[in-house]
N, C-alpha and C positions, 0 to 999 in steps of 0.2 A: 440222320437228315444233317444237310451240307450246304452251305452258301452254294446258287447257282442248280439246286434240286428244283424240277418243276412238282409241284405240290397239286392237289384239290382237294374241297372244303371239305371234311368230315361232314356240316351239316345242312351246304346247301347242292344240289348238283347244280353241274356246269359251272360253276368256281376255279378259275384255275389261277395259280401263278407263280411265281417262282419266289422261291428264300436266296434275300440281300444282306442279311446279316447274323447271326446269331448268339446270343448271351444265353450266358450257362451261372445260376446259385448257388449251387453245389456241384462237386465232383459223388455223392452217394446217390440223390435221387434225382427221378426226372424233373429238375426243373428248369429245365432248357427253356427260353424263347426263341422266338422266329419271327425275324419281321418278313414280311412276303407282300410284294408288288402284285395286285392280281390285275389277271391279263384280259380275263372278262368278268364283266360282272352278270351277278344271276338279278334277276330285274326284283327279285322280292327280296334280297340281298341290298341291292341301292336302294330299294322306296324305304330302307327302314334308318338310311344313313341323312343329314342334309345334304345338300349340292355341293356344298363346301368339299365334302369329303375326296381327300386326294389319293384313293386307289390302295393304299398301302396301311398296313397294322401288327399290332406284333404280337402271334399267336404263340397257345403253347401246342405241344407235340399233340396231345389228343386232339385237337381241331382240326389238325391237316392230317392228310394222307400223301406218300409218294407216286405221284401220278406215273404210268406205264403206258407210253409212247410206242410199244412196240405194233 
């Protein structure tokens, strides 16, 4: 995945976002992190955060999936 890709959460249905930054810690392992801005909040996910949550977070590859927009 790369900057600009639309993604969805692997854990929460209806949670979609866009990758705005990537960071890799090792060229040999899948240790990449993806800075995601969530476009729509699943209500169960939003309730697990405080009201100050800014709709963005760093995620690992197994926490997000490419979103099919076809």
